[in-house]
C-alpha positions in Angstrom: 71.7 22.6 122.5 68.6 21.8 124.4 65.4 21.9 122.2 62.3 23.1 124.1 59.5 20.5 124.2 57.0 22.7 122.3 59.5 23.3 119.5 60.3 19.6 119.3 56.6 18.8 119.0 56.2 21.2 116.2 59.3 20.0 114.4 58.1 16.4 114.5 54.8 17.5 112.9 56.7 19.4 110.2 59.0 16.6 109.1 57.9 16.5 105.5 57.7 20.3 105.3 61.2 21.3 106.1 63.2 23.5 106.0 61.2 25.9 108.2 61.5 28.6 110.8 59.7 28.3 114.1 59.4 31.3 116.3 58.4 30.8 120.0 56.5 34.0 120.6 55.6 32.9 124.2 59.3 32.6 125.0 60.0 35.9 123.4 57.3 37.6 125.4 58.8 36.2 128.7 62.3 37.3 127.7 61.2 40.8 126.6 59.3 41.3 129.9 62.3 40.3 131.9 64.5 42.7 130.0 62.0 45.5 130.4 61.9 44.9 134.2 65.7 44.9 134.4 66.1 48.2 132.5 63.8 50.1 134.8 63.5 53.7 133.6 66.0 53.3 130.8 64.2 53.5 127.5 64.2 50.4 125.2 64.1 50.7 121.4 64.2 47.5 119.4 66.7 47.4 116.5 64.4 46.3 113.7 67.3 45.2 111.5 67.8 42.1 113.8 64.4 40.7 112.7 61.5 42.6 111.3 59.0 39.7 111.3 55.6 41.3 112.1 54.7 38.7 114.7 57.9 39.4 116.6 57.3 43.2 116.4 53.8 42.8 117.8 55.1 40.7 120.6 57.8 43.2 121.5 55.5 46.3 121.2 54.2 46.2 124.8 57.8 46.3 126.2 59.4 48.7 123.7 59.4 52.5 124.0 60.2 52.6 120.3 61.9 51.0 117.4 65.3 51.8 115.7 65.0 51.7 111.9 67.6 52.2 109.2 65.8 52.6 105.8 62.6 53.9 104.2 61.6 50.2 103.8 61.8 49.6 107.5 59.9 52.7 108.2 57.1 51.7 105.9 57.1 48.2 107.3 56.8 49.5 110.9 54.0 51.9 109.9 52.1 49.0 108.4 52.5 46.7 111.4 52.6 49.2 114.3 51.2 52.5 113.0 51.6 54.5 116.2 55.1 53.3 117.2 57.9 55.8 117.9 60.7 55.4 115.4 64.3 56.5 115.5 66.0 56.6 112.1 69.7 55.6 111.9 72.1 54.4 109.3 75.2 56.0 107.6 73.8 56.6 104.2 70.4 58.2 104.5 68.8 59.5 101.3 66.9 62.8 101.1 63.7 60.7 101.0 64.6 59.1 104.2 65.6 62.3 105.9 62.2 63.7 105.0 60.4 60.9 106.8 58.2 61.8 109.8 60.0 60.0 112.6 60.5 60.6 116.3 64.3 61.0 116.1 66.9 61.2 113.4 70.4 59.9 114.3 72.6 62.4 112.3 75.8 60.7 111.0 77.7 63.6 109.6 77.8 67.4 109.1 76.9 66.8 105.4 73.8 64.9 106.4 72.8 67.6 108.8 73.3 70.3 106.1 70.9 68.4 103.9 68.4 68.0 106.7 68.5 71.7 107.5 68.1 72.5 103.8 64.8 70.7 103.7 63.4 73.2 106.2 61.2 70.6 107.8 60.9 69.9 111.5 63.2 67.3 112.9 64.5 66.2 116.3 68.0 64.9 116.1 70.6 63.0 118.0 74.2 63.4 116.9 75.9 60.0 116.4 79.3 60.1 118.0 82.3 57.9 117.3 84.7 58.2 120.1 88.3 57.0 120.1 87.9 54.5 122.9 89.0 50.9 123.2 86.5 48.2 122.1 88.5 45.1 122.7 86.6 41.9 122.7 83.8 43.2 120.4 82.5 40.9 117.7 82.0 44.0 115.5 83.4 47.5 116.0 81.3 50.4 114.6 83.3 53.0 116.6 86.5 53.4 118.6 88.4 54.7 115.5 88.1 55.3 111.8 84.8 53.7 110.6 82.0 54.9 108.3 79.7 55.3 111.4 79.1 58.5 113.3 81.4 61.5 113.9 84.5 62.2 115.8 84.5 65.2 118.1 85.5 67.5 115.4 82.5 66.5 113.3 80.2 67.0 116.3 81.6 70.5 116.8 80.9 71.3 113.2 77.3 70.1 113.6 76.9 72.3 116.7 78.0 75.3 114.6 75.4 74.5 112.0 72.4 74.0 114.3 71.8 77.7 115.2 71.1 78.4 111.6 67.8 76.4 111.8 64.8 76.9 114.0 63.2 73.7 112.8 66.0 71.1 113.3 66.3 70.7 117.1 69.2 69.0 118.9 67.9 66.5 121.5 71.0 64.7 122.4 73.7 62.2 121.5 73.6 58.7 120.0 76.4 56.1 120.1 76.7 52.5 119.0 80.3 51.7 119.2 80.5 47.9 119.3 78.6 44.7 119.3 79.1 41.4 121.2 80.1 42.9 124.6 79.1 41.8 128.1 77.5 44.1 130.6 80.6 45.4 132.3 82.2 46.4 129.0 79.0 48.0 127.7 78.7 50.0 131.0 82.2 51.3 130.6 81.4 52.5 127.1 78.1 54.1 128.3 80.0 56.0 131.0 82.4 57.4 128.4 79.5 58.4 126.1 77.6 60.0 128.9 80.6 62.1 129.9 81.0 63.3 126.4 77.2 64.0 126.1 77.3 66.1 129.3 79.9 68.3 127.9 77.3 69.2 125.2 74.5 69.5 127.8 72.7 66.8 125.9 69.4 65.8 127.6 69.0 62.5 125.7 71.7 59.9 125.4 71.2 56.7 123.4 74.1 54.3 124.1 73.0 51.8 121.4 72.9 48.0 121.5 75.8 45.5 121.2 74.7 43.1 124.0 76.6 39.8 123.6 74.9 36.6 122.4 77.1 33.6 122.7 76.8 31.0 119.9 79.5 28.9 121.6 77.6 28.9 124.9 74.0 29.6 124.0 72.8 29.2 127.6 75.0 32.1 128.7 72.7 35.1 128.5 73.5 38.7 128.7 73.3 40.0 132.3 70.4 42.4 131.9 70.1 42.9 135.7 73.6 44.1 136.1 73.3 46.3 133.0 70.1 47.8 134.2 71.4 48.6 137.6 74.6 50.0 136.2 72.7 52.3 133.8 70.5 53.5 136.6 73.6 54.5 138.6 75.1 56.3 135.6 72.0 58.3 134.7 71.9 61.8 136.1 68.7 63.5 137.2 66.7 64.8 134.3 68.6 62.7 131.7 66.8 60.4 129.3 68.9 57.2 128.8 68.1 54.8 125.9 69.4 51.4 124.6 68.8 49.7 121.3 69.1 45.9 121.6 68.3 43.7 118.6 70.0 40.3 118.5 69.9 39.9 122.3 66.2 40.3 122.3 65.0 38.0 119.5 67.8 35.5 118.8 66.7 33.0 121.4 63.1 32.7 120.2 64.0 31.4 116.7 64.7 27.9 115.4 65.7 26.9 111.8 64.6 23.3 111.2 66.1 21.1 108.5 66.2 17.4 107.6 69.2 15.2 106.9 69.3 14.2 103.2 72.6 12.4 103.2 75.5 11.3 105.5 78.8 10.8 103.6 82.4 10.3 104.3 85.0 12.2 102.2 88.7 11.7 102.8 88.0 10.4 106.2 85.7 13.3 107.3 81.9 12.9 107.8 79.4 15.3 106.3 75.7 15.5 107.1 73.9 17.3 104.2 70.6 18.9 105.2 67.7 20.6 103.4 68.1 24.3 103.1 71.3 26.0 103.8 73.0 29.3 104.6 70.9 31.0 101.9 68.2 30.7 104.6 70.4 31.2 107.7 73.5 33.2 106.8 74.7 33.8 110.3 77.2 30.9 110.7 78.8 31.6 107.3 78.9 35.3 107.9 80.4 35.1 111.4 82.5 32.0 111.0 81.0 30.2 113.9 79.2 26.9 114.6 75.5 27.4 114.8 74.1 25.7 118.0 72.0 22.7 117.1 70.0 19.7 118.3 69.3 16.5 116.5 65.9 14.8 116.6 66.4 11.0 115.8 63.5 10.7 113.4 65.5 9.0 110.6 66.5 5.5 109.6 68.9 3.9 112.1 72.1 2.7 110.5 72.2 5.3 107.7 74.6 7.7 109.4 77.2 7.8 112.2 77.3 7.7 115.9 79.4 10.0 118.0 81.9 11.0 115.3 82.9 14.6 114.5 80.4 15.7 111.8 80.3 18.8 109.6 76.8 19.9 108.9 76.3 21.5 105.5 73.4 22.7 103.3 72.4 22.1 99.7 74.3 25.0 98.1 77.0 24.5 95.5 79.7 26.3 97.5 82.1 25.1 100.2 81.0 28.0 102.4 77.5 26.5 102.9 78.5 25.2 106.4 76.4 25.4 109.6 78.8 23.7 112.0 82.2 22.0 111.6 83.3 18.7 113.2 80.7 18.6 115.9 80.4 15.2 117.7 77.0 13.9 116.7 74.9 10.8 116.3 73.0 11.5 113.1 71.1 9.4 110.4 69.4 10.1 107.1 66.0 11.5 107.8 66.8 13.0 111.2 65.7 16.6 112.0 68.4 19.1 112.8 67.2 22.2 114.7 69.5 25.2 114.7 69.0 27.5 117.6 69.6 31.2 118.1 67.9 31.8 114.7 65.7 34.6 115.7 68.0 37.4 114.7 70.2 38.2 111.7 69.0 35.0 110.0 66.4 34.9 107.3 66.4 38.6 106.4 70.2 38.9 105.9 70.4 35.7 103.8 70.9 35.4 100.0 67.5 33.7 99.4 67.6 33.5 95.6 71.0 31.7 95.2 70.2 28.5 93.3 66.5 29.3 93.6 65.7 26.6 96.2 62.2 26.7 97.8 61.8 29.2 100.6 61.2 27.9 104.2 57.9 27.9 105.9 57.3 30.2 108.9 55.5 28.9 112.0 54.7 30.6 115.3 54.2 29.2 118.8 51.9 31.3 121.0 
């Protein structure tokens, strides 16, 4: 993976202070601005679960119509960072305390959840989360398309429609759907068309088609086609409809780098392993998804203490064979080299098991 010059310069200055995260806020700003232009009149809500770092949230704020949150903790966090931001509350297991929060939209997941919300007798604007039986082939994760804990099938939606007239304070605003993740623009547009057709049967004025934009860890230079997606959504939207998307990973993944340093290079039963500071307790993504994390090596170490051009498995410091960043990648690497893992700006630090073995936490650094 190609390491930007400004990230390389910061990495070389941090050699003795690794592991560390580096977030390129200027790059994030440029990327978010381009996405905003491509989406046109389609509303953009950032999925906070991807990365709630305050500096990233502030960078995204000028380009986001709102933020999708999934817990009382995320709501409180957003209120502390961006007090005036519009929030949409999602998630399949909302507590009564979460349903009582003052947010812009609540994504209702079930008739039971709606009954609890109506019983609170507090004002709420809701979208009904639908789970339609549609194909989601090629998705890295499927939240819909069949029996999952997320959203409602059409029978559940009809049950909710029967409950709503009993309340004058809970107002139906539209439909929400997040059926799958890891899809390209044509596949997502196909899902959006299906969701819109269903929403129009309900005369829903707002339709949130969720996120799920593909990020390729195998080909990190292959970006999601926001231009095609934006044009396609514009064609699909009917006059008077509000159309909304909720990207997370596809917005912030590219701005983040996790920097480590090689402690040891060893050969075991004929295979070469590079052991680095830190591990998947800081960056869980490769272990969770079973992929090789894109990386670049900075030759800052001692020549002759490693290997040149052989397949190398890069591992961390944890006492588990699952602590693997990348397997059998052809590398030239020596003890003391810096290894920079890219696409670390989403689903990285905050989904990781930080306290396992109680290693020191990484530093966080920002390029503006």
